[in-house]
N, C-alpha and C positions, 0 to 999 in steps of 0.2 A: 435535242429534246428540251422543250421549255419546262419551266418549273411546274406548271399546271399539268403538262403531259406526264412528267415524272411522277407527280403525286397521284394522278389517276391510275398509272400503271401499278404503283405500290398498293393502292387500295384494292384494285382488281385482283392482285396476287393474294392479298389477305382474304378476300372473299373466296377465292378458289381453295385456299387452305381450310377455311371454315367449313366448306361443304365437301371436302375431299372424301369423307367417309359417310356422307349423307345420301339418302335415296335420290334417284334420278328426278323425282317429282320436284324436289327442292332446287335442283340444278336448273330445271326447266323454268322455275319461278324467277330465277336470276336473269335468264334470257328475256323473260317477259318484262321485268323491271327496266332493263336497259333499253329494250325496244320501245318502251313507253316514254322514254326520255328522262328517266330519273337519274339523278346524279349518283356517282359511285359511293359517296358517303351515305346517302339515303338508302341505297341498296344494301350496303353493309349493315346499317342499323336495323333495317327491316328484317333482313335474314337472321340477325342475332335474336330478334324478338320471336320470330317464328320457331327457331331452334329451341329457344327457352320455353316457349309455350308447349311444344310437342313433348319436351322432356317432362314438363310439369304434369301433363295429362297422360304420360306414358303411352304416347301414340307414335308408331314407327313411321308415320308420314308416307304411307303407301296409298295407291289409288283406292284401295278398299277401306283402309283404316280411317282415312280422312272423312269418309261418308258418315262416320259414327259421331263426329264432333257436334256437340250441342251448344246452344247459347249459354247454358249454365256453366260449361267448361271455361268459356271465355270470361264470364263474370267471376268465377272462382279464381282464375289466373290474375285478373286485374286487381282483385282484392288481395291476393297473395303478394303481389309486388308493391304493396304500399310501403313495405320495408325491404331493405336489401343489406347484405353483409359486405363490408369493405374488405380489402386484402388483409388489413391488420386485425380482422375478426370483429370489429365493431359493427353494430347494427344501427342503421340510420333510416329515417323516414324518406320516402321518395316524394318528388313533387307531383302535382296533378298533371303537369305537362309531360312528365315521364310516362305516366299511365295513359295519357291521351295519345302519345306517340305509339305506344304498344298497341292500343286499339286500332289506330290507323294502319299499322303494319299488318295486323291480322285480318282486317277488313280487306285490305289490298290483296293479301294472299288468297283469301276465300274467293275474291272476285276473279282472280287468275284461274282458280279451280273451276268456277262456274263457267267462265268463258270457254274453257277447254273441255267442258262437259264431263268433268270428273265428278262434280256434284251438281245437283239440280238447282239449288238456290243457295245464296249466301246466308249462312246461319245467323249472322249478326246484322243483316240488312235493316232490321227494325230496332236494333239496339242503339241508343244514343251514345255519342262520343263523350267521354268524361269531360266535364266542363273545367277549363283551366282557370283556377282561382288563385294561383300563386301570386303573392304580393311582392312585386319587384320594385315598388316605389322607393325603397330605401337601399336597394342593392347597387349602389354606385358610390364612387368617390366624389367628394366635394372638390371644388377647384383648389381649395387650400390643401386638401389631402393629396391631390394630384401633384401639386407643387412640392410637397414633402417627399413623395416617392421619387420624383425626378431628381430632386436635390440630393437625396440619400445615395442614389446610384451614381450620380456624378462625382460626389465627394467621398465615396467609400474608400477607406484606407486599404488599398490592395496590397500594400507592403506588409501589413500585419495580418497574417493568415488566420490568427486566432480569432480576430474580430471581423474577418472579411468573408463575404459570401463568394466573391469571385477572386480566386487565387492568381489569375493571370490578368495583367493589365489590359491586354488586347481584347479580352472577353468583356472587360468592363465597358469599353467603348462600344462593343456590340450590344451589350445590355441597355446602355443609355439610348441607343438608336431604336432598339426594340420597344422599350417602354414609351418613348416619345411617339413612335409611329402608332402604337395602340391607343394612346391617349389623345393624340391630335387628329388622327385620320378616322378613328372609329372602325378600323379595319378588322375583319374577322381573322382569326388565327389560321383558318384553312387557306385564306388568300395570302396572308403574310408569309407563310412558309413556302409558298410557290413563287414568290417574287424573285426575279433574277436581276443581276447587276444592270442588264440592258434595259430594264424597266424604268431606271432612274434617268432624269434629265436635270442634273444639279445646276447646270448653267442657267436654265430657265426656272429653276426651283419648282419642279413638278414631278409627278410619278404617274405612270399608267399601269394598271393591273386589271386582272379579271377576278371577279368574286362570284358569289353564289348565283346560280342560274346563268353562268357565263356572261354576266353583265360586265361591260368594260367601263372602268372608272378612270378618269383623269383628274387628279387632285393636286392642288397647290401645296407646296411645302413651306412652312414658316422658316425664317432665317435660322432659328435655333435648331430645328429639325434637320435642315440642310447641312448645317455645320456638324451636327452629331453624325450624320451619315458620311460626310467627308472624312471625319476622323476615323470612323470605323473602316472605311474602304482602304485607308492607308494601312491599318493594322491587319485587315483581311488579306491584303496582298502579301504581307510578310509571312502569313501562314501557308501560302501557296496551296490553296484548296484545289481539289480535283473536281470541282463543280462550278457552274456559273451562278449558283444560288447566292442571293444577297447575304443571307444569314447562314453561317456555317457553325458546326460544333467543334469541340476540341479534336474530334477525329477527322476534321477537314471535310465533313460531309454536310449535306443540306440539313438544317435544323428540322426536327420533327415537332409534332404538337406537344409531346411531353417536355421537350427542352424549353419551349416558350412558356408552357404552363408553370414549370418549376421556377423559371426566372421571375415570373409575375408573383407567384405565391411567396417566394423567399423575400423579395424586396418589399412587397406590401406589408408582409408580417413584420419585417425589420423596421420599416419606416413609420407605419401607423398602428402597429400592433394587431392587425387583422389580416388574415389571408384572403386575397381576392382572386377570383378566377379570371381567365382571359376574357370570357364573355362579359364579365362585369366591367372590364376596362373599356370595352366597346360601349356598354351602357353608359359609363361615365362620360365618354366623349360626346355621345349623342345628347345626353342631359345638359352638359356644359354648353354645347352649341345652341341648344334650345334656350337656355337661360341668357346667354350672351347676346342673342338676337331678339330680345324682347318677347320671349315665349312664342316665337313664330313656329308653329308645328309643321307647316308646309316646308319651310326651309330646313328644319331639322330632319324631316322625312327624306328630302333630297340628299342631304348630307349622308344619311344612313344608307341610302340606296333602296329604301322600301318602296314598293309599288303601291302600297296602301297606307294612308296616313294612320289608320286604325292600328297597324302594327307598331308604328312609332309611338303611338299613345301608350302602348303597353310598356314601353321603356320609360317614359316620364310619367330613268337612269339619271344619277346625280347630274346636277347642272353646274358645269365648271364656270361659275360666274365671278364677276368682280366682287360681289358681296361675299362669296365664299372665301376669296383670296384675303379680303380684309379681316373676316372672322377668324380664319386659320392663323393669320399673322398675330391677331390679338390673343388667341388662345395660346399660341406658341410662346409669346413674350411673357405671359402670365405664369407659365409653369417652367 
């Protein structure tokens, strides 16, 4: 089983657990989503919003009860999720993209109900999707900050546990490789955790992997990144993991999203005094590539794997070109 297949199976199992005690109508919706070609991560997200919405309006999600849903119910729900409580009890504001995704999930669910003649019409067909106005222009690391993060994780004093994030030296080499891959390749975390050792071709300094939408990427590796991966592979072999996953945890299993997110948050906090998310690392890589290439938005879009340049512009199939090799080598040497 490949890393992507393993990840897909894990998410599908989580979806099954989410709806284990839910009405059959919701289970039917899951089948509809998969048959429509939606990715498991999207299905999981959409289902979570539908369950949250039904709980909010106290609807049992049966064929009869869903007929009573009004546009006002959706408006009230979208207004209610402007804030959310974190696990530690703190209440924070949500982004407009968070609410826009909730709207998309509910509209998709109602469309499923309409197509299957459970309801006559989609109650929010005339409701506009919340406009995404999140300002992401500053949500990235500068090249100087990128260099600081890489330097910190490379030279962290693993022998002094009191001042060390990583208590095991072999995990330090893993974390160096993780940070460099995120910052140099602009890879999504969902793709990173699915990469297997077989995806690497260190002899030719390149990597092949699948990302969002099943797009296949073939990307060059800078000398620095290749060396980091070589060092990690030596330490990885000593761990004798029971998986072919490139990045493994202390338990010798494939790293999950939480593991990668914690690595990023802890090291960025320690290196620059500010916690960054995994997605902001991708944003940083795309922005750096854009700036290094003379503000060429088309090349940055190819690097990011975006099918639409407009998507890339919100951050500031890829072409494995000589230009990208040169730019990747340049970025790698700078950090």
